[in-house]
KEDRENKE-50754 format. One line per 4 residues: their letters; for each residue x, y, z of N, C-alpha, C, O, CB. Coordinates in Angstrom, 2 decimals. Glycine has a CB too. Layout:
BEGIN
a> X:Y:Z:X:Y:Z:X:Y:Z:X:Y:Z:X:Y:Z; ...
This chain:
BEGIN
mkkl> 117.96:98.21:264.67:119.34:98.10:265.40:119.24:98.53:266.69:119.86:97.75:267.41:120.45:98.88:264.78; 118.66:99.55:267.39:118.79:100.16:268.75:118.31:98.77:270.02:118.73:98.58:271.17:117.58:101.74:268.77; 117.09:97.88:269.04:116.91:96.98:269.94:117.74:95.60:269.98:117.71:94.74:270.86:115.64:96.77:269.84; 118.48:95.61:268.85:119.77:94.33:268.99:121.01:94.61:269.85:121.65:93.76:270.46:120.50:94.01:267.47
laal> 121.27:96.06:269.79:122.06:96.36:270.83:121.98:96.32:271.91:122.98:96.05:272.58:122.35:97.10:270.83; 120.18:96.69:272.80:120.35:96.79:273.77:119.97:95.88:274.23:119.88:95.83:275.46:120.10:97.61:274.13; 119.43:94.31:273.04:119.73:93.35:273.99:121.44:92.43:273.85:121.77:91.47:274.54:118.38:92.33:273.79; 122.15:93.00:272.95:123.61:92.43:273.26:124.23:93.60:274.94:124.97:92.98:275.70:124.86:92.80:271.32
alla> 124.05:94.42:275.15:123.99:95.64:275.95:123.91:94.16:277.59:124.65:93.65:278.44:122.14:97.12:275.42; 122.52:94.12:277.12:121.93:93.04:278.47:123.25:91.43:278.76:123.92:91.04:279.72:119.81:92.16:277.71; 123.06:91.01:277.42:123.65:89.99:277.20:125.19:90.20:278.20:125.75:89.44:278.99:123.73:89.84:275.54; 125.46:91.41:277.78:127.01:91.77:278.13:127.28:92.02:279.54:128.36:91.87:280.10:127.50:93.06:277.41
cllp> 126.04:92.45:280.12:126.08:92.43:281.65:125.77:90.93:282.43:126.36:90.51:283.43:124.92:93.53:282.13; 124.81:90.31:281.75:125.08:89.22:282.36:125.85:87.99:282.12:125.60:86.85:282.51:124.22:88.94:282.53; 126.89:88.45:281.39:127.81:87.19:281.36:129.02:87.13:282.03:129.87:86.34:281.63:128.19:86.89:280.13; 129.33:88.09:283.35:129.94:87.95:284.51:129.64:87.13:285.15:130.59:86.63:285.76:129.95:88.75:285.14
lpag> 128.18:86.46:285.42:127.63:86.10:286.36:127.84:84.73:286.53:127.92:84.21:285.42:126.49:86.45:286.30; 128.00:83.75:287.64:128.47:82.27:287.30:128.00:81.56:286.50:127.33:82.58:286.34:128.45:81.49:288.14; 127.58:80.73:285.69:127.25:79.95:285.15:127.13:78.78:284.97:127.60:78.41:286.05:127.42:80.14:284.77; 126.80:77.65:284.33:126.54:76.62:285.36:125.06:76.28:285.64:124.91:75.19:286.19:127.15:77.06:286.63
aesf> 123.98:76.94:285.39:122.42:77.00:285.92:121.63:75.57:285.39:120.68:74.89:285.79:121.54:78.54:285.19; 122.43:75.55:284.44:121.44:74.05:283.56:121.77:73.04:284.85:121.06:72.10:285.20:122.33:73.16:281.49; 122.70:73.36:285.30:122.90:71.94:285.98:121.70:71.42:287.31:121.48:70.29:287.74:124.57:72.05:286.70; 121.08:72.78:287.73:119.91:72.32:288.73:118.56:72.93:288.09:117.46:72.74:288.60:120.17:72.95:290.40
lpsv> 118.80:73.74:286.84:117.47:74.01:286.37:116.71:72.72:285.99:117.15:71.59:285.77:117.54:74.95:285.20; 115.04:73.38:285.98:114.25:72.11:285.59:114.32:71.83:284.18:114.21:72.83:283.48:112.78:72.21:285.94; 114.50:70.57:283.48:114.61:70.41:282.02:112.92:70.22:281.43:112.68:70.12:280.23:115.70:68.96:281.68; 112.16:70.19:282.17:110.25:70.05:281.20:109.51:71.65:282.72:109.41:71.49:283.94:108.80:67.01:281.67
elwg> 109.24:72.71:282.05:108.49:73.68:282.56:107.45:73.72:282.12:107.47:73.68:280.89:108.89:74.70:282.52; 106.47:73.79:282.55:104.52:74.50:282.55:104.37:75.82:282.89:104.21:76.17:284.06:103.36:73.81:283.81; 104.39:76.36:282.24:103.64:78.32:282.80:102.94:78.44:282.23:102.56:77.57:281.45:104.28:79.84:282.68; 102.12:80.24:282.42:101.27:80.30:282.32:101.22:81.97:282.23:101.80:82.51:283.17:100.71:79.47:283.13
svsf> 100.57:82.90:281.20:100.86:84.17:281.24:99.16:84.92:280.61:98.12:84.61:280.01:102.44:84.42:280.22; 99.78:85.93:281.19:98.84:87.01:280.72:99.75:88.01:279.60:100.92:88.31:279.84:98.25:87.96:282.19; 98.93:88.51:278.14:99.76:88.81:277.51:98.85:90.05:277.16:97.62:89.95:277.25:100.32:87.81:276.59; 99.66:91.58:276.64:99.04:93.02:276.70:100.02:93.23:275.32:101.17:92.82:275.14:99.34:94.19:278.39
galg> 99.14:94.01:274.42:99.89:94.58:273.27:99.26:95.15:272.11:98.20:95.77:272.19:100.67:93.67:272.80; 99.95:94.94:270.90:98.88:96.29:270.06:98.87:95.15:268.57:99.62:94.18:268.42:100.01:98.60:269.67; 98.22:95.45:267.98:97.77:95.40:266.36:98.64:96.11:265.76:98.31:97.29:265.87:96.36:95.96:265.93; 99.63:95.98:265.16:100.97:96.72:264.64:100.33:96.99:262.62:100.51:98.11:262.15:102.87:95.22:264.95
sglq> 99.88:96.25:261.99:99.47:96.11:260.48:99.02:95.59:260.20:98.64:94.77:261.03:99.92:95.96:259.68; 98.52:95.43:258.87:97.95:94.43:258.42:97.02:94.16:258.10:96.22:94.81:258.77:98.02:93.87:258.80; 96.46:93.47:257.34:94.67:93.81:256.54:93.95:93.81:258.27:93.21:94.76:258.56:93.70:91.86:255.01; 94.14:93.03:259.04:93.53:93.04:260.51:92.77:94.48:260.32:91.60:94.76:260.07:94.82:92.97:261.95
kdfp> 94.11:95.39:260.58:94.18:96.86:260.62:93.42:97.60:259.72:92.65:98.52:259.98:95.43:97.28:260.45; 93.60:97.29:259.02:93.47:98.02:257.49:92.02:98.28:257.45:91.34:99.31:257.47:93.96:97.02:256.04; 91.68:96.50:257.35:90.43:97.15:257.07:89.19:97.91:257.90:88.28:98.41:257.24:89.95:96.30:256.53; 89.17:97.98:259.48:89.07:98.62:260.15:89.23:100.52:260.03:88.47:101.46:260.24:89.72:97.90:260.77
dgtl> 90.40:100.38:259.66:90.53:101.82:259.53:90.34:102.44:258.21:90.59:103.63:258.00:91.77:102.19:259.98; 89.83:101.46:257.14:88.89:102.37:256.52:87.09:102.17:256.33:86.34:102.85:255.63:89.50:102.45:255.21; 86.72:100.78:257.39:85.38:100.77:257.06:85.04:101.62:258.76:83.86:101.94:258.67:84.64:98.91:256.63; 85.36:101.91:259.64:84.82:102.43:260.67:85.47:103.97:260.90:86.58:104.51:260.94:85.03:101.43:261.82
spkp> 84.05:104.34:261.02:83.92:105.95:260.96:83.61:105.86:263.12:82.91:105.07:263.74:81.99:106.73:259.45; 84.53:107.10:263.71:85.71:107.70:262.97:86.84:106.56:263.24:86.59:105.49:263.80:86.16:109.32:263.59; 87.88:106.87:262.87:89.10:106.02:262.46:89.80:105.69:263.86:90.30:106.42:264.72:90.20:106.87:261.36; 89.70:104.77:263.79:90.04:104.19:264.98:91.54:104.38:265.40:92.48:104.04:264.68:89.71:102.80:264.87
dsyt> 91.73:105.22:267.18:93.27:105.95:266.92:94.18:104.52:267.69:95.39:104.66:267.89:93.54:107.98:268.04; 93.52:103.27:268.06:94.50:102.79:268.41:93.99:101.15:268.62:92.91:100.99:269.20:95.07:103.63:269.57; 94.66:100.09:268.22:94.60:98.77:268.07:94.91:97.94:269.58:96.06:98.21:269.93:95.63:98.43:266.90; 94.31:97.12:270.44:94.57:96.93:271.51:94.98:95.21:271.11:94.74:94.62:270.06:93.37:97.44:272.53
aflp> 95.63:94.72:272.25:95.02:93.07:272.08:95.73:92.44:273.30:96.82:92.63:273.84:95.53:92.12:270.43; 94.75:91.68:273.52:94.78:91.15:275.16:94.76:89.23:275.25:93.58:88.98:275.47:93.01:91.90:276.08; 95.32:88.25:275.21:96.16:86.85:275.16:96.61:85.93:276.20:97.76:85.48:276.15:97.27:87.07:274.63; 95.73:85.58:277.27:96.08:84.81:278.07:96.62:83.31:277.09:96.56:82.82:275.96:94.84:84.72:279.12
migl> 97.02:83.13:278.09:98.58:81.68:276.89:98.77:80.61:278.55:98.66:81.03:279.70:101.52:83.08:276.11; 99.03:79.45:278.20:99.81:78.48:278.68:100.35:77.71:277.80:99.88:77.51:276.68:99.25:77.80:279.49; 101.64:77.09:278.38:103.16:76.66:277.56:103.38:75.38:277.77:102.50:74.95:278.51:104.56:77.40:278.06; 104.16:74.54:277.48:105.50:73.42:277.88:106.36:73.24:276.87:106.23:73.16:275.64:105.08:71.89:278.24
rgyl> 107.74:73.15:278.01:108.68:73.23:276.67:109.61:72.23:277.46:109.53:71.85:278.63:109.46:74.97:276.07; 110.34:72.00:276.66:111.43:70.03:277.63:112.71:70.87:276.49:112.71:71.41:275.39:110.51:67.01:276.78; 113.81:70.51:277.66:114.84:71.33:277.25:115.65:69.57:276.54:115.98:68.60:277.22:115.75:72.50:278.84; 115.73:69.67:275.48:116.05:67.87:275.13:118.06:67.86:275.11:118.82:66.89:275.20:115.13:67.26:272.83
igpv> 118.33:69.12:274.99:120.14:68.90:274.39:120.67:70.41:274.99:120.66:71.48:274.38:120.43:68.78:272.07; 121.15:70.12:276.46:121.74:71.28:276.79:120.51:72.31:277.25:119.82:72.10:278.24:122.62:71.77:275.55; 120.37:73.42:276.40:119.81:74.53:277.22:119.41:74.68:276.03:119.08:75.85:275.86:120.54:75.67:278.12; 119.22:73.78:274.72:117.91:73.79:273.53:116.94:72.65:273.61:117.10:71.51:274.05:118.49:73.68:271.94
glea> 115.90:73.23:273.07:114.42:72.54:273.56:113.82:72.74:272.13:114.14:73.13:271.00:113.39:73.45:275.03; 112.41:72.07:273.07:110.74:72.74:272.36:109.90:72.90:272.38:109.19:71.95:272.08:110.18:72.67:271.78; 109.32:73.99:272.69:108.32:74.64:273.20:106.89:74.67:272.35:106.82:74.91:271.15:108.86:75.92:273.42; 105.54:74.31:273.37:104.39:74.27:272.51:103.55:75.03:273.41:103.62:74.87:274.63:103.84:72.81:272.07
ssgf> 102.68:75.95:272.79:101.80:76.42:273.70:100.27:77.06:273.37:100.04:77.02:272.16:102.57:77.33:274.30; 99.42:77.52:273.99:97.81:78.18:273.79:97.73:79.13:274.14:98.13:79.42:275.26:96.68:77.72:274.35; 97.13:80.10:273.24:96.31:81.06:273.46:94.96:81.27:273.35:94.52:80.89:272.26:96.67:81.73:273.00; 94.29:81.67:273.97:92.86:81.46:274.12:92.15:82.42:275.08:92.51:82.92:276.15:92.64:80.09:274.57
fgtt> 90.73:82.53:274.17:90.04:83.86:274.43:90.46:85.14:273.91:89.85:86.18:274.13:90.02:84.06:275.71; 91.68:85.04:273.11:91.58:86.61:272.69:91.14:87.09:271.56:90.77:86.58:270.51:92.68:87.20:272.70; 91.28:88.66:272.12:90.75:89.93:271.35:91.79:90.98:271.04:92.65:91.39:271.82:89.64:90.65:272.18; 91.55:91.42:269.60:91.76:92.32:269.50:90.64:93.88:269.39:89.45:93.72:269.10:92.46:91.91:268.71
rata> 91.06:94.96:269.60:89.91:95.67:269.99:90.33:97.14:269.59:91.49:97.54:269.56:89.54:95.46:271.58; 89.16:97.89:269.29:89.67:99.25:268.46:89.10:100.47:269.37:87.92:100.52:269.75:88.95:99.35:266.67; 89.97:101.34:269.65:89.53:102.47:270.34:89.61:103.89:269.89:90.68:104.35:269.52:90.10:102.44:271.40; 88.63:104.51:269.90:88.60:106.13:269.17:87.90:106.94:269.92:86.85:106.38:270.24:87.92:106.30:267.71
dgyq> 87.97:107.97:270.34:86.98:109.09:270.53:85.86:109.10:269.95:85.94:109.05:268.72:87.41:110.18:270.22; 84.70:109.16:270.44:83.37:109.26:269.67:82.75:108.12:269.85:81.52:108.05:269.80:83.46:109.52:268.22; 83.57:107.02:270.08:82.53:105.57:270.20:82.92:104.60:271.38:83.93:104.98:271.98:82.66:104.53:268.70; 82.39:103.49:271.84:82.80:102.59:273.24:83.74:101.93:273.05:83.06:101.03:272.55:81.89:101.63:273.81
pldl> 84.87:101.49:272.99:86.03:99.76:272.78:85.15:98.80:271.92:84.23:98.04:272.22:86.40:98.61:274.66; 85.86:99.14:270.52:85.12:97.91:269.78:85.67:96.95:269.45:86.53:97.03:268.57:84.58:98.11:268.72; 85.33:95.66:270.08:85.98:94.68:269.57:85.86:94.01:268.75:84.74:93.50:268.66:86.14:94.14:270.04; 87.10:93.53:267.48:87.29:93.58:266.22:87.18:92.19:265.90:86.38:91.86:265.02:88.49:94.25:265.83
ynyf> 88.14:90.95:266.75:88.46:89.84:266.23:88.65:89.41:267.82:88.89:90.06:268.83:89.70:89.80:265.02; 88.39:87.75:267.51:88.79:86.29:268.48:89.57:85.67:268.09:89.89:85.91:266.93:87.91:85.27:268.72; 90.06:84.92:268.56:91.22:83.98:268.00:91.60:83.23:269.79:91.57:83.53:270.98:92.89:85.18:267.00; 91.94:82.10:268.87:92.74:80.84:269.77:93.57:80.20:268.97:93.30:79.94:267.79:91.82:79.66:270.41
mina> 94.93:79.80:269.70:96.12:80.06:268.89:96.82:78.81:269.73:96.71:78.43:270.90:96.89:81.79:268.95; 97.55:78.38:268.69:98.36:77.43:268.89:100.18:77.39:268.26:100.49:77.36:267.07:97.49:76.38:268.36; 100.83:77.41:269.04:102.10:77.40:268.38:103.29:76.17:269.08:103.28:75.68:270.21:102.66:79.05:268.54; 103.97:76.01:268.28:105.09:75.40:268.67:106.55:75.56:267.43:106.61:75.67:266.21:104.52:73.83:268.93
gpvv> 107.45:75.49:268.40:108.98:75.77:267.93:110.01:75.74:269.09:109.77:75.19:270.17:109.11:77.26:267.23; 110.96:76.27:268.85:112.24:75.39:269.04:112.59:76.78:270.25:112.04:77.82:269.90:113.55:75.01:267.29; 113.50:76.90:271.75:114.06:77.43:272.31:114.92:77.11:272.94:115.22:75.92:273.00:113.62:77.83:272.64; 115.65:78.13:273.70:116.95:78.37:273.92:116.68:78.82:275.18:115.70:79.48:275.53:117.71:79.26:272.98
rlgf> 117.62:78.44:275.88:117.30:79.02:277.33:119.06:78.76:278.09:119.77:77.78:278.31:115.70:77.87:278.28; 119.19:80.57:278.34:120.52:80.71:278.46:120.79:80.92:279.92:121.14:82.10:279.97:121.03:81.79:277.60; 120.83:80.32:281.47:120.63:80.33:282.25:122.12:81.04:282.92:123.20:80.93:282.34:120.02:79.19:282.42; 121.99:81.62:283.98:123.28:82.37:285.16:122.92:81.65:286.17:121.91:80.95:286.24:123.27:84.20:285.66
rtga> 123.62:81.78:286.86:123.35:81.42:289.01:123.58:82.78:288.70:124.05:83.43:287.76:124.70:80.25:290.57; 122.98:83.01:290.07:122.66:84.13:290.79:122.72:83.80:292.63:122.62:84.64:293.52:121.11:84.58:290.19; 122.90:82.41:292.75:123.34:82.17:293.93:123.60:80.04:293.95:123.61:79.45:292.87:121.98:83.01:295.10; 123.74:79.41:295.01:123.63:78.11:295.34:122.29:77.97:294.81:122.30:76.82:294.37:123.85:77.75:296.83
rsav> 121.38:78.36:294.64:119.90:77.09:293.46:119.05:78.50:292.99:118.02:78.35:292.32:118.21:75.42:294.91; 119.43:79.65:293.31:118.77:81.07:292.12:119.44:80.69:290.70:120.02:79.65:290.38:119.48:83.09:292.62; 119.23:81.58:290.12:119.42:81.90:288.47:118.26:82.89:288.02:117.14:83.09:288.49:119.27:80.38:287.45; 119.02:83.54:286.76:118.23:84.02:285.66:118.55:83.53:284.34:119.52:82.79:284.24:118.30:85.37:285.61
aill> 117.83:83.85:283.23:118.07:83.27:282.19:117.57:83.65:281.14:116.34:83.68:281.11:117.89:82.29:282.28; 118.21:84.02:280.06:117.31:84.42:278.77:116.61:83.32:277.91:116.99:82.17:277.66:118.21:85.15:277.76; 115.39:84.03:277.49:115.05:82.82:277.05:114.25:83.56:275.62:113.48:84.52:275.57:114.08:81.82:278.29; 114.97:82.43:274.20:114.99:82.92:273.07:113.92:82.03:272.01:114.70:81.09:271.91:116.47:82.97:272.71
gggv> 113.14:81.75:271.45:112.22:81.27:270.65:111.63:81.60:269.81:110.96:82.61:270.01:111.62:81.00:271.00; 111.56:81.02:268.56:109.70:81.04:267.67:109.65:79.98:267.22:110.24:79.04:267.75:109.23:82.08:266.26; 108.70:79.82:265.77:107.99:78.50:265.36:107.15:79.25:264.24:107.30:80.27:263.57:107.00:77.62:266.69; 106.00:78.05:264.37:105.13:78.76:263.50:103.66:78.50:264.58:103.60:77.87:265.63:105.11:78.01:261.68
nysf> 102.76:79.14:263.96:101.73:79.38:264.65:100.14:79.23:263.94:100.10:79.82:262.86:102.05:80.67:265.12; 98.86:78.59:264.32:97.80:78.40:263.56:96.65:79.43:264.50:96.59:79.26:265.72:97.47:76.65:263.37; 95.87:80.34:263.91:95.32:81.36:265.05:94.30:81.25:265.29:93.86:81.88:266.26:95.33:82.60:264.93; 93.11:80.04:264.21:91.61:79.97:264.41:91.28:81.10:264.68:90.95:81.23:265.85:91.06:79.12:265.38
psya> 91.22:82.27:263.88:90.75:84.05:264.07:88.79:83.81:263.69:88.40:82.93:262.92:91.91:85.51:262.29; 88.13:84.48:264.18:87.16:85.15:263.96:86.43:86.10:264.23:86.23:86.15:265.45:86.78:84.78:263.95; 85.85:86.99:263.60:85.10:88.32:263.62:84.30:88.27:264.94:83.59:87.34:265.30:84.08:88.52:262.29; 84.53:89.42:265.61:84.04:89.70:267.12:82.59:89.66:267.00:82.40:89.17:265.88:84.52:91.20:267.80
ndfk> 81.32:89.93:267.61:80.29:89.73:267.45:80.16:91.44:267.53:79.10:91.90:267.10:79.63:88.63:268.36; 81.01:92.25:267.96:80.64:93.65:267.76:80.92:94.22:266.67:80.37:95.28:266.39:81.10:94.41:268.59; 81.67:93.74:265.98:82.05:94.02:264.48:80.78:93.42:263.69:80.04:94.19:263.08:83.61:93.22:263.99; 80.58:92.19:263.70:79.74:92.07:263.38:78.07:93.02:262.72:77.47:93.23:261.67:79.94:91.49:264.13
svwa> 77.97:93.38:264.40:76.69:94.48:264.09:76.84:95.30:264.33:76.03:95.79:265.12:75.58:94.50:264.50; 78.14:96.25:263.79:78.25:97.16:263.20:78.15:97.34:261.66:77.92:98.43:261.14:79.14:97.44:263.63; 78.36:96.00:260.88:78.14:96.00:259.85:76.55:95.19:259.12:76.20:95.12:257.94:79.36:95.56:259.56; 75.89:94.72:260.32:74.93:94.14:260.58:73.87:95.45:260.46:72.87:95.55:259.75:75.11:93.33:261.87
smgl> 74.56:96.62:261.63:73.35:97.90:261.36:73.55:98.83:260.10:73.10:99.98:260.07:73.34:99.04:262.69; 74.48:98.10:258.72:74.18:99.11:257.50:73.76:97.47:256.13:74.05:97.37:254.93:76.20:100.52:257.02; 73.06:96.54:257.02:72.51:96.06:256.06:73.85:95.46:255.79:74.30:95.93:254.75:71.72:96.95:255.09; 74.51:94.75:256.26:75.79:93.76:255.60:76.26:93.04:255.88:75.65:92.73:256.90:76.71:93.97:255.34
slad> 77.43:92.03:255.71:77.34:90.63:256.22:79.42:90.69:256.54:80.31:91.41:256.08:76.46:89.17:254.64; 79.40:90.18:256.99:81.48:89.75:257.02:81.21:88.56:256.85:80.21:87.97:257.27:82.75:89.94:258.64; 82.68:87.86:255.76:82.85:87.01:254.99:83.06:86.32:256.12:83.22:87.11:257.05:83.71:87.12:253.92; 83.17:84.76:256.60:83.89:84.05:257.77:85.59:84.20:257.22:86.13:84.50:256.16:83.27:82.17:257.96
ltsd> 86.17:83.70:258.94:87.51:83.44:258.79:88.14:82.37:258.52:87.32:81.49:258.75:87.99:83.72:259.58; 88.91:81.98:258.25:89.47:80.70:258.15:90.90:80.86:258.61:91.47:81.94:258.48:89.35:80.13:256.73; 91.55:79.71:259.19:93.14:79.81:259.93:94.14:79.20:258.71:94.07:78.39:257.79:93.32:78.65:261.64; 95.20:80.21:259.37:96.33:79.59:257.91:97.65:79.59:259.13:97.71:79.86:260.33:96.69:81.17:255.94
vgwy> 98.59:79.17:258.12:99.54:78.91:259.30:100.31:80.67:259.45:100.17:81.66:258.72:100.89:77.36:258.80; 100.86:80.52:260.30:101.93:81.98:260.50:102.69:82.09:261.11:102.72:80.93:261.50:101.62:83.05:260.87; 103.67:82.67:261.74:104.78:82.23:262.61:104.94:83.53:264.20:104.32:84.46:264.70:106.38:82.22:261.37; 105.93:82.92:264.36:106.19:84.02:265.73:107.44:84.12:266.42:107.96:83.01:266.41:105.30:83.71:266.93
gkag> 108.07:84.87:266.95:109.34:85.14:267.39:109.19:85.49:269.30:108.45:86.42:269.61:109.92:86.57:266.32; 109.68:84.97:270.08:109.98:86.06:271.33:110.95:85.75:271.11:111.57:85.09:270.28:109.55:86.10:272.84; 111.15:86.66:272.57:112.55:87.48:273.73:112.42:87.70:275.33:112.15:88.83:275.73:112.81:89.23:273.28; 112.65:86.38:276.49:112.17:86.70:277.45:113.51:86.70:278.00:114.61:86.32:277.60:111.07:85.98:277.95
fawy> 112.94:87.44:279.41:114.12:86.99:280.48:113.27:86.48:281.95:112.26:87.00:282.42:115.31:88.55:280.87; 113.90:85.53:282.38:112.84:84.60:284.04:114.04:84.94:284.95:115.22:85.14:284.66:112.40:82.17:284.06; 113.38:84.95:286.11:114.14:85.03:287.17:113.83:83.61:287.86:112.76:83.07:287.59:113.83:86.33:288.00; 114.87:82.88:288.87:114.35:81.43:289.27:114.93:81.15:290.72:115.80:80.47:291.25:114.91:80.19:288.14
pfpg> 113.95:82.07:291.04:114.34:82.23:292.77:114.78:81.25:293.33:115.52:81.51:294.28:113.28:82.54:293.72; 114.49:79.52:292.98:114.42:78.55:293.27:114.49:77.22:292.16:113.57:77.59:291.42:113.50:78.75:293.95; 114.89:76.16:291.67:114.54:75.88:290.39:113.44:75.15:290.34:113.43:74.32:289.43:115.48:75.31:289.73; 112.15:75.19:291.27:110.95:74.66:290.54:110.27:75.74:290.18:109.31:75.49:289.44:110.07:73.73:291.28
lfld> 110.45:77.06:290.49:109.18:77.92:289.80:110.50:79.29:289.62:111.53:79.60:290.21:107.30:78.33:291.19; 109.66:79.81:288.36:110.11:81.13:287.60:109.19:82.01:287.43:108.00:81.70:287.31:110.62:80.95:286.32; 109.60:83.16:287.38:108.73:84.18:286.84:109.44:84.57:285.29:110.61:84.32:284.99:108.65:85.58:288.00; 108.48:85.18:284.46:109.51:86.06:283.82:108.34:87.18:283.00:107.11:87.13:283.09:110.72:85.03:282.63
ttfw> 109.26:88.26:282.11:108.68:88.68:281.10:109.17:88.43:279.70:110.36:88.37:279.40:108.56:89.80:281.31; 107.99:88.29:278.74:108.49:88.41:277.51:107.98:89.16:276.35:106.82:89.60:276.38:108.60:87.35:277.19; 108.49:89.29:275.65:108.52:90.08:274.14:107.96:88.99:273.41:108.62:87.95:273.53:110.14:90.61:273.45; 106.74:88.89:272.53:106.39:88.21:271.67:106.11:88.76:270.10:105.48:89.81:270.24:105.43:87.71:272.24
yyym> 106.29:88.55:268.95:105.76:89.09:267.54:105.24:88.03:266.90:105.68:86.95:266.51:106.82:89.74:266.60; 104.00:88.67:266.88:103.00:87.64:265.76:103.17:87.90:264.54:103.40:89.08:264.31:101.44:87.72:265.83; 103.12:87.01:263.41:102.77:87.38:261.94:100.88:86.50:262.39:101.13:85.32:262.11:104.25:86.35:260.29; 100.02:86.52:262.66:99.09:86.13:262.24:97.96:86.04:261.07:97.26:86.94:260.61:98.93:86.32:262.84
nakn> 98.02:84.36:260.69:97.65:84.57:259.02:96.29:83.73:258.56:96.11:82.52:258.41:99.04:83.92:257.98; 95.55:84.70:258.43:94.11:84.07:258.00:93.34:84.52:256.68:93.59:85.59:256.12:93.11:84.37:259.13; 92.39:83.62:256.25:91.46:84.03:254.86:90.24:84.08:255.00:89.72:83.25:255.74:91.51:83.16:253.72; 89.45:85.03:254.37:88.02:84.83:254.45:87.67:83.73:253.43:88.42:83.10:252.69:87.22:86.17:254.18
tngv> 86.25:83.65:253.60:86.17:82.69:252.59:86.10:83.30:250.98:85.82:82.54:250.06:84.90:81.86:252.95; 86.44:84.96:250.71:86.30:85.04:249.55:87.60:84.62:248.86:87.79:84.84:247.67:85.84:86.25:249.29; 88.57:83.94:249.70:90.19:84.09:249.07:91.01:84.98:249.79:92.20:84.66:249.84:90.29:84.67:247.56; 90.51:86.46:250.59:91.44:87.37:250.32:92.57:86.91:252.08:92.18:86.04:252.86:90.48:89.27:250.07
tvdg> 93.42:87.42:252.22:94.51:87.18:253.42:93.95:88.28:254.11:93.61:89.35:253.61:96.28:87.28:253.10; 93.87:87.87:255.61:93.12:88.82:256.78:94.49:88.79:257.64:94.17:88.32:258.73:91.46:88.06:257.72; 95.91:89.09:257.65:96.81:89.14:258.07:97.05:90.19:258.84:96.61:91.28:258.46:97.44:88.95:257.33; 97.79:90.10:260.11:97.75:90.83:261.64:99.11:90.60:261.95:99.61:89.49:262.12:96.67:90.14:262.91
tyyl> 99.77:91.81:262.02:101.24:91.69:262.67:100.96:92.10:264.40:100.33:93.09:264.77:102.49:92.99:261.76; 101.48:91.26:265.13:101.16:91.60:266.43:102.09:91.91:267.39:102.94:91.03:267.33:100.51:90.74:266.90; 102.42:92.83:268.37:103.76:93.18:269.29:103.20:93.12:271.33:102.78:94.05:272.02:104.38:95.31:268.65; 103.45:91.70:271.71:102.82:91.44:272.63:103.61:91.17:273.94:104.50:90.32:274.04:102.09:90.53:272.23
fafs> 103.16:92.06:275.00:104.30:91.51:276.62:103.68:90.76:277.11:102.46:90.93:277.10:104.72:92.52:277.98; 104.19:89.70:277.68:103.68:88.93:278.50:103.69:88.47:279.90:104.84:88.71:280.29:103.80:88.33:278.07; 103.29:88.16:280.47:104.00:88.57:282.30:103.76:86.68:282.88:102.65:86.48:283.36:102.39:90.32:283.74; 104.53:85.68:282.85:104.30:84.89:283.63:104.08:84.31:284.77:104.21:85.07:285.73:104.55:84.69:283.47
igfg> 103.73:82.99:285.07:104.77:82.67:285.74:104.84:80.80:285.74:103.75:80.33:285.42:104.58:83.46:287.24; 105.86:79.79:286.03:105.77:78.69:286.05:106.40:77.94:286.88:106.98:78.38:287.88:105.90:78.42:285.16; 106.35:76.30:286.42:106.77:75.84:287.34:107.52:74.66:286.64:107.04:74.04:285.69:105.78:75.65:288.33; 109.08:74.31:287.35:109.53:72.90:286.84:109.12:71.77:287.17:109.15:71.50:288.37:110.63:72.66:287.01
i> 108.62:70.83:286.26:107.71:69.50:286.32:108.70:68.12:285.94:108.21:66.99:285.93:106.33:69.66:285.06
């Protein structure tokens, strides 16, 4: 509820700004970002919680991304993006940070851009979106090595369909360029070859630069 009220308050602050930014903002945008965040829950967290000693204090995530979106009807459009070299890492007192999971990710879904003029050719915008993702995860070599040292091995992971939601705030100093910060919520879904669901919920903050094309 607090997050919803904060979002509504931000929107209320922006409403008095002169509207009509869609008339000069680009209809197709290409962007790149770097995301940092945490693994919040799911078997991707519960599994190392129960097998690593000492138990990890935190789980951090890193995911560079590139994306393309096109606005088809006014502020409503479609977006596709890809994450690469994604890593989830466990940290704890007693051992060096340990890479647990690697992933390559594809996302697709609708997006809405609510633009507000800040000048003759400048604007700010709220970006809202969501959709499905396909995560292509694997166990990291560091995590495999821990199990190999005990004479054990990890079952391979296979991809499955998950979903995501995003909310961002962008600044357009001029129509062909924008900077934004975005909050992403991911439900990353996978199964191991034994049929066990190895899911994870992620919370990421992304910092992006984009161009109108």
